[in-house]
N, C-alpha and C positions, 0 to 999 in steps of 0.2 A: 750254906744258904738255907734259909727257912722261908716258909710261906706264912704270911700273916693275914688275918682277916680283919676287914674294916667295915664300918657302917657310917653312913653320912647322916648326921642329925637333922640336916636341912631337907634333903629329898628322900631319905630312907634307902638309898642305893647301897647294896652290899657288894663288896669286891675284895679281891685278894691281891697281895703284892709279894713277890719273891725278892728278898733282900738279905744281906749278910746279918748275922746275929749282932754285930757291932752297931748296926743301924736300927735295932729293934725299937728304940724309943724315939726315933725320928718321926716327925709329923708326916702325914699323908694327906694329899688333897683328893677330893672326890673327882673321878674322871668325867662325871656327868655334869655337875654344877660348879665345881671348883672350891667348895667349902672345905674346911678342915674336918677330917673324918676321925672317928674314935676307933681305937683298936678293940677288937672283940676277943674274949676268952674262948679258945676253941680246943678241940681234942686233936689228937694226932694219930697217924697210921704209921706202921713200921713194916719194913720189908724183911721177910725171912725166907731165904731160898727163892722159890719162884712165886710165892704167894704174898699178897699184901693183906695184913691184918688190920682191921679197923675196929674201933670200940663197938660193943653191942648197943649201947645207949647213945642217943644223940647228945651233943654238947649242950650246956645250959644256955638257953636262949629264951627271951620273952616270946610267948605265943601271941600271934595276932588275934585280937578279939573279933568274934563273928557278930555282926549286927543282924538282928532279926527284924524283917519287914512285917508290918501288920496290915 
């Protein structure tokens, strides 16, 4: 089983689904609005012993633009 990250193009909701690797290409619907969501490219963590190691850098994602009020 793997955890896949999705983002809804309609409402912007980000969510995760745990599913078998054989279903990695299956469509996912947004739990908020029901639209077809797009799978995100994400990083992974691995467990060694009693510690969970995660990457030092965050995964590649578009940063939200900040709007400046005048």
